C-alpha positions as CSV (number, residue, x, y, z in Angstrom):
1,X,27.9,-66.4,9.1
2,X,27.8,-65.4,13.1
3,X,25.1,-68.5,13.1
4,X,27.6,-70.9,11.9
5,X,30.6,-69.4,14.2
6,X,28.0,-70.0,17.3
7,X,27.1,-73.6,16.2
8,X,30.9,-74.6,15.5
9,X,31.5,-73.4,19.3
10,X,29.3,-75.1,20.6
11,X,29.5,-78.4,18.7
12,X,32.5,-79.6,21.1
13,X,31.1,-81.6,24.3
14,X,33.5,-80.1,26.8
15,X,32.7,-76.2,25.5
16,X,29.1,-77.3,25.5
17,X,29.8,-78.5,29.3
18,X,31.7,-75.3,30.5
19,X,29.0,-72.8,28.9
20,X,26.4,-74.4,30.8
21,X,28.0,-74.5,34.0
22,X,29.7,-70.7,33.4
23,X,26.1,-69.9,33.3
24,X,25.9,-70.1,37.1
25,X,29.5,-69.7,38.4
26,X,32.5,-67.9,37.8
27,X,35.6,-69.7,38.0
28,X,38.8,-69.3,37.1
29,X,40.9,-71.7,35.0
30,X,42.4,-73.7,38.0
31,X,38.7,-74.6,38.8
32,X,37.8,-75.8,35.7
33,X,40.7,-77.8,35.4
34,X,39.6,-79.2,38.8
35,X,36.4,-79.5,37.6
36,X,36.4,-81.3,34.6
37,X,39.5,-83.1,35.3
38,X,41.5,-82.1,31.5
39,X,44.9,-80.5,31.1
40,X,45.2,-77.0,31.6
41,X,46.1,-76.3,28.1
42,X,43.0,-78.3,26.9
43,X,40.5,-75.8,29.1
44,X,42.4,-73.1,27.7
45,X,42.1,-73.6,24.1
46,X,38.1,-74.4,24.4
47,X,38.1,-71.4,26.7
48,X,39.9,-69.3,23.8
49,X,37.2,-70.4,20.9
50,X,34.0,-69.5,23.7
51,X,35.7,-66.5,23.7
52,X,36.0,-65.7,20.1
53,X,32.8,-66.7,19.3
54,X,31.2,-64.0,21.8
55,X,29.8,-66.8,24.6
56,X,32.3,-65.7,27.7
57,X,34.1,-63.5,29.1
58,X,37.1,-62.7,31.3
59,X,37.9,-60.8,34.1
60,X,41.4,-60.2,34.9
61,X,42.5,-59.7,38.4
62,X,46.1,-59.4,38.8
63,X,48.0,-62.4,37.9
64,X,44.4,-64.7,37.7
65,X,41.5,-64.8,35.4
66,X,37.8,-65.4,35.9
67,X,35.6,-66.5,33.2
68,X,31.8,-66.6,33.1
69,X,29.2,-66.6,30.7
70,X,28.8,-62.9,29.3
71,X,25.1,-61.7,29.6
72,X,25.3,-58.6,27.6
73,X,27.5,-60.2,24.2
74,X,26.1,-61.3,21.0
75,X,25.6,-64.8,21.9
76,X,23.7,-63.8,25.0
77,X,20.3,-64.7,23.9
78,X,21.2,-68.3,22.2
79,X,22.9,-69.1,25.9
80,X,19.7,-68.2,27.4
81,X,17.9,-70.3,25.0
82,X,20.2,-73.2,25.4
83,X,19.2,-73.5,29.2
84,X,15.9,-74.9,28.2
85,X,17.9,-77.6,26.1
86,X,20.2,-78.3,28.6
87,X,18.7,-78.4,32.2
88,X,17.7,-82.0,32.2
89,X,20.8,-83.7,30.7
90,X,22.8,-85.9,33.6
91,X,26.1,-85.0,32.4
92,X,25.8,-81.3,33.1
93,X,23.4,-81.7,36.3
94,X,26.4,-83.5,37.5
95,X,28.8,-80.5,36.4
96,X,26.6,-78.3,38.2
97,X,26.7,-79.9,41.2
98,X,30.5,-80.7,41.6
99,X,30.9,-76.6,40.6
100,X,28.6,-75.6,43.4
101,X,30.7,-78.0,45.8
102,X,33.9,-75.9,44.2
103,X,32.1,-72.8,45.1
104,X,31.5,-74.0,48.3
105,X,35.0,-75.0,49.0
106,X,36.2,-72.1,48.1
107,X,33.5,-70.3,50.8
108,X,35.3,-72.4,53.7
109,X,38.6,-72.0,52.7
110,X,38.1,-67.7,53.4
111,X,36.2,-68.6,56.8
112,X,38.9,-71.2,57.8
113,X,41.8,-68.7,56.7
114,X,40.0,-65.8,59.0
115,X,39.5,-68.6,61.6
116,X,42.8,-69.0,61.7
117,X,44.3,-65.2,61.4
118,X,41.6,-64.1,63.8
119,X,44.1,-63.2,66.8
120,X,46.3,-61.3,64.8
121,X,43.3,-59.6,62.6
122,X,43.5,-56.2,64.1
123,X,47.5,-56.0,63.6
124,X,47.4,-57.1,60.0
125,X,44.7,-54.3,59.6
126,X,46.8,-52.3,60.9
127,X,50.0,-52.9,58.6
128,X,47.6,-51.8,55.5
129,X,46.1,-48.7,57.1
130,X,49.3,-47.2,58.6
131,X,48.4,-44.0,60.2
132,X,44.9,-43.9,58.4
133,X,42.0,-44.1,61.4
134,X,39.3,-45.8,59.2
135,X,36.6,-45.8,62.1
136,X,36.7,-42.6,62.5
137,X,36.2,-41.5,58.8
138,X,33.2,-44.0,58.8
139,X,31.7,-42.5,62.3
140,X,32.1,-39.1,60.8
141,X,29.5,-40.2,57.5
142,X,27.4,-42.7,59.7
143,X,23.6,-41.3,60.6
144,X,23.1,-40.6,64.0
145,X,20.8,-42.9,65.9
146,X,20.3,-45.3,63.5
147,X,19.6,-49.4,63.6
148,X,23.3,-50.1,62.0
149,X,24.8,-53.5,60.9
150,X,28.8,-53.7,60.7
151,X,29.1,-56.6,57.9
152,X,32.0,-58.3,58.5
153,X,32.4,-56.9,61.9
154,X,35.7,-59.1,62.5
155,X,36.7,-58.7,66.3
156,X,34.5,-55.8,66.7
157,X,36.4,-52.6,66.7
158,X,34.2,-50.6,64.4
159,X,31.4,-51.8,66.6
160,X,32.6,-50.3,70.0
161,X,33.1,-47.0,68.4
162,X,29.6,-47.3,66.8
163,X,27.6,-48.2,69.7
164,X,28.0,-44.8,71.2
165,X,26.5,-43.1,68.1
166,X,23.9,-45.6,66.7
167,X,20.6,-46.5,68.5
168,X,21.5,-50.1,68.2
169,X,24.4,-52.2,66.3
170,X,24.5,-55.6,65.1
171,X,27.7,-57.1,63.9
172,X,27.5,-59.7,61.3
173,X,30.7,-62.2,60.5
174,X,31.2,-65.5,59.0
175,X,34.1,-66.3,61.1
176,X,33.1,-68.0,64.3
177,X,36.8,-67.0,65.5
178,X,36.2,-63.6,64.9
179,X,32.8,-63.3,66.7
180,X,34.3,-65.1,69.6
181,X,36.9,-62.0,69.5
182,X,34.3,-59.3,69.6
183,X,32.3,-61.0,72.3
184,X,35.1,-60.7,74.8
185,X,35.7,-56.8,73.9
186,X,31.9,-56.3,74.7
187,X,31.8,-59.1,77.6
188,X,29.9,-57.5,80.5
189,X,28.7,-54.4,78.4
190,X,26.8,-55.2,75.5
191,X,24.5,-52.1,75.9
192,X,23.0,-51.6,72.4
193,X,25.0,-54.4,70.2
194,X,24.2,-57.7,69.1
195,X,26.7,-60.7,67.2
196,X,25.6,-62.7,64.7
197,X,27.2,-65.5,62.7
198,X,25.8,-65.4,58.9
199,X,27.4,-64.9,55.5
200,X,27.1,-61.7,53.3
201,X,25.2,-63.5,50.8
202,X,22.5,-64.8,53.0
203,X,22.2,-62.3,56.2
204,X,20.7,-63.3,59.3
205,X,18.7,-60.4,59.3
206,X,14.9,-59.7,58.5
207,X,13.5,-57.1,55.3
208,X,14.4,-53.6,56.3
209,X,15.6,-54.3,59.4
210,X,18.4,-51.8,59.7
211,X,18.8,-47.8,58.6
212,X,22.4,-48.1,57.8
213,X,24.9,-50.8,56.8
214,X,28.8,-50.7,56.6
215,X,30.8,-52.9,54.7
216,X,34.7,-52.3,55.5
217,X,37.6,-53.7,53.7
218,X,35.5,-56.8,53.1
219,X,33.8,-56.9,49.8
220,X,37.0,-58.1,48.4
221,X,36.6,-61.6,49.8
222,X,33.2,-62.5,48.6
223,X,33.0,-64.1,45.6
224,X,29.8,-62.4,43.8
225,X,29.9,-58.5,44.9
226,X,26.8,-57.9,42.9
227,X,24.9,-60.6,45.2
228,X,26.2,-59.5,48.5
229,X,24.9,-55.7,47.5
230,X,21.5,-57.1,46.7
231,X,21.2,-58.7,49.7
232,X,22.7,-56.0,51.9
233,X,19.3,-53.9,50.1
234,X,17.0,-56.5,51.6
235,X,17.9,-55.7,55.1
236,X,17.8,-51.8,54.4
237,X,14.9,-49.9,55.0
238,X,13.2,-47.3,52.7
239,X,16.1,-44.4,52.1
240,X,18.5,-46.7,53.9
241,X,22.0,-46.0,53.5
242,X,25.2,-48.2,52.3
243,X,28.8,-47.4,53.3
244,X,31.4,-49.1,51.8
245,X,35.0,-49.0,52.6
246,X,37.0,-50.8,49.7
247,X,40.9,-50.8,48.1
248,X,40.8,-48.9,44.8
249,X,42.1,-51.5,42.0
250,X,45.8,-52.8,42.6
251,X,48.0,-55.3,41.0
252,X,49.9,-56.4,44.8
253,X,49.3,-60.2,44.9
254,X,50.6,-60.0,48.5
255,X,46.9,-59.0,49.1
256,X,46.1,-62.4,48.1
257,X,48.6,-64.3,49.7
258,X,48.9,-62.5,53.0
259,X,45.5,-61.7,54.0
260,X,43.2,-63.8,51.6
261,X,41.6,-61.1,49.3
262,X,39.4,-62.6,46.2
263,X,39.9,-59.3,44.4
264,X,42.5,-57.3,44.1
265,X,40.3,-53.9,45.1
266,X,37.3,-52.3,42.6
267,X,37.8,-49.4,40.3
268,X,34.9,-46.8,41.3
269,X,33.4,-47.6,38.1
270,X,33.1,-51.0,39.2
271,X,31.9,-50.1,42.2
272,X,29.5,-47.9,40.9
273,X,27.8,-50.6,38.7
274,X,27.8,-52.7,41.1
275,X,25.5,-50.4,43.4
276,X,23.3,-50.1,40.5
277,X,22.7,-53.9,39.8
278,X,21.9,-53.5,43.9
279,X,19.4,-50.5,42.7
280,X,21.4,-48.0,45.2
281,X,22.1,-44.6,44.1
282,X,26.0,-43.7,44.9
283,X,26.0,-40.2,46.5
284,X,29.8,-39.8,47.0
285,X,33.2,-41.0,47.6
286,X,36.2,-39.9,49.3
287,X,39.7,-41.5,48.6
288,X,42.8,-41.9,51.1
289,X,46.1,-43.2,50.6
290,X,47.4,-46.1,52.7
291,X,50.7,-47.9,53.0
292,X,52.0,-50.2,50.6
293,X,51.1,-47.8,47.4
294,X,47.3,-48.9,48.2
295,X,44.2,-46.5,48.3
296,X,41.0,-46.6,50.0
297,X,37.9,-45.3,48.5
298,X,34.9,-44.5,51.0
299,X,31.5,-44.5,49.0
300,X,28.1,-43.4,50.5
301,X,25.0,-44.7,48.9
302,X,21.4,-44.6,49.2
303,X,18.9,-47.4,48.3
304,X,16.4,-46.8,45.7
305,X,12.9,-48.0,45.2
């Protein structure tokens, strides 16, 4: 009986704690080892039992594996029901607070990484892009006279070009050092350009403030792409356009080590799923060959009702 399988899987305190915390956060094995203060072999054994019972899903990305509760699995209804029973347990509340700190540490390390490499970021990007002019490719599909927001604007090289076509351009980045370099680029000639410090999951823009959003080579640094896409939807007006430039799925661990990537690209199916979850309709996709045997996909999507 499946019921017995489910209950056996949850009969261990550690497994119950894992299910509870993975309801809210997708974590790597190393993060769970740190969270639970247990050895990796022990954590892995508990994860395999929960996977076999249908409580979790495992997302493999290169050499890394990330685990979270499976919202569409056979055990999903039981997981949802458990939330009511578990919400006031002191140990589980403590687990969730520590998991939130882990996720926050992950976010801060990403910001620190980009603050550190900011002066050489444009050269690093060129190592990947080779002869491809990504700014030009995006400008060709950019609507004219739009209020444009460039998410993860970095040092502002795309903003500089886009300002000539857009009615207004807003650059957002979580790295203060990147924005400092962007300000130098626009020093004395800001014109129709604004720069704002903020994060993709909590954008410093009002509801419907922009007509078009560009997120170029940034989504693979974000912990939760669906949350980011939903937040982008909020800041776009009716029929707003979203342009995403992203690496296709690959297996180059060098990108994680050298460029701080959290995701090793996204397949077109994955990207379409994220867009659908954020209530966007995919209009088109173009593929471009890059250096290091990488492929870049340029997506255009429209905000739906």
